[in-house]
C-alpha positions in Angstrom: 17.1 23.3 -33.4 14.6 25.3 -31.2 10.9 25.2 -32.0 9.1 28.5 -31.9 6.0 28.5 -29.6 2.8 30.1 -30.6 2.6 33.7 -29.3 -1.1 33.1 -28.3 0.0 30.2 -26.1 -2.2 27.7 -27.9 0.5 25.1 -28.3 1.1 21.7 -26.8 4.4 21.6 -24.8 6.2 18.4 -24.2 8.8 18.5 -21.5 10.3 16.7 -18.6 9.1 17.1 -15.0 12.4 18.8 -14.3 11.8 21.2 -17.1 8.4 22.1 -15.8 9.6 23.4 -12.4 8.1 26.8 -11.6 5.6 26.6 -14.5 1.8 25.9 -14.5 -0.4 24.7 -17.2 -4.2 24.4 -17.5 -4.1 20.7 -18.3 -1.2 18.3 -17.7 -0.6 14.8 -19.0 1.9 12.7 -17.1 3.1 9.6 -19.0 4.5 6.4 -17.4 3.2 7.3 -14.0 3.5 3.7 -12.9 7.3 3.8 -13.2 9.3 2.8 -10.1 11.6 5.1 -8.3 15.2 5.1 -9.5 17.4 2.7 -7.6 20.3 2.5 -10.1 22.7 4.2 -7.6 22.3 1.2 -5.2 24.0 -1.2 -7.6 27.7 -1.8 -7.7 30.1 0.0 -5.4 28.3 2.7 -3.4 29.9 6.2 -3.7 28.8 9.0 -1.4 30.1 12.6 -1.4 30.2 12.6 2.4 31.0 9.0 3.3 33.4 8.1 0.5 33.5 4.8 -1.3 32.4 1.5 0.2 34.9 -0.9 -1.4 34.3 -4.6 -0.9 36.6 -6.6 1.4 38.7 -9.1 -0.5 39.0 -12.4 1.3 40.3 -15.8 0.3 37.6 -17.3 -1.8 36.0 -14.0 -2.9 34.8 -10.6 -1.9 32.2 -9.5 0.6 30.6 -6.3 1.6 32.6 -4.0 3.7 31.4 -2.2 6.9 30.4 0.9 5.0 28.1 -0.8 2.5 24.9 -0.8 4.5 25.2 2.8 6.0 26.1 4.2 2.6 23.4 2.2 0.9 20.9 3.7 3.3 22.2 7.2 2.8 22.0 6.9 -1.0 18.5 5.2 -0.8 17.2 8.1 1.4 18.7 10.8 -0.9 17.2 9.1 -4.0 13.8 8.8 -2.3 13.9 12.5 -1.3 14.7 13.5 -4.9 12.0 11.2 -6.4 9.4 12.7 -4.0 10.4 16.2 -5.1 9.9 15.2 -8.7 6.6 13.6 -7.9 5.5 16.8 -6.1 6.4 19.0 -9.1 4.5 16.6 -11.4 1.4 16.7 -9.2 1.4 20.5 -8.9 1.9 21.6 -12.6 -1.8 21.4 -13.7 -3.9 24.2 -12.4 -7.2 22.8 -13.8 -6.6 19.1 -14.2 -3.9 16.4 -14.5 -4.2 13.2 -16.5 -1.9 10.3 -15.5 -1.1 7.6 -18.0 -0.3 4.4 -16.2 -0.3 0.6 -16.5 -2.7 -1.3 -14.2 -2.8 -5.1 -14.3 -1.1 -5.3 -17.6 -3.4 -2.8 -19.3 -2.8 0.9 -20.0 -5.3 3.3 -18.6 -5.7 7.1 -18.3 -6.6 8.4 -14.9 -7.7 12.0 -14.3 -6.7 13.7 -11.1 -9.0 16.6 -10.4 -8.4 17.9 -6.9 -10.1 21.2 -7.6 -13.3 19.6 -9.0 -13.0 21.6 -12.2 -15.1 19.9 -15.0 
């Protein structure tokens, strides 16, 4: 069920970084900024749209990585890093006055303000 936003624009909007592409807000809060980049695609059997599938080699006594495992892993890792950096860029550039980043540091949560424009 959609939620109607205030016509005056005086509402808090909660959205994903992907959903905020192309938008700007006076103040932005970014939760879980300490999260690591996604590496889930590197587990299991690598699949790449250009290189194919890197199936393991079956040998007597078990399976071992095939010759495509490393180059495909590198291609997938590079593509994932590029996408994560694009997401980070979008997150960094949504706030036009200030951005607040919620992150975990040495086991404690803290709120860090990023204020590149020096706006109070």
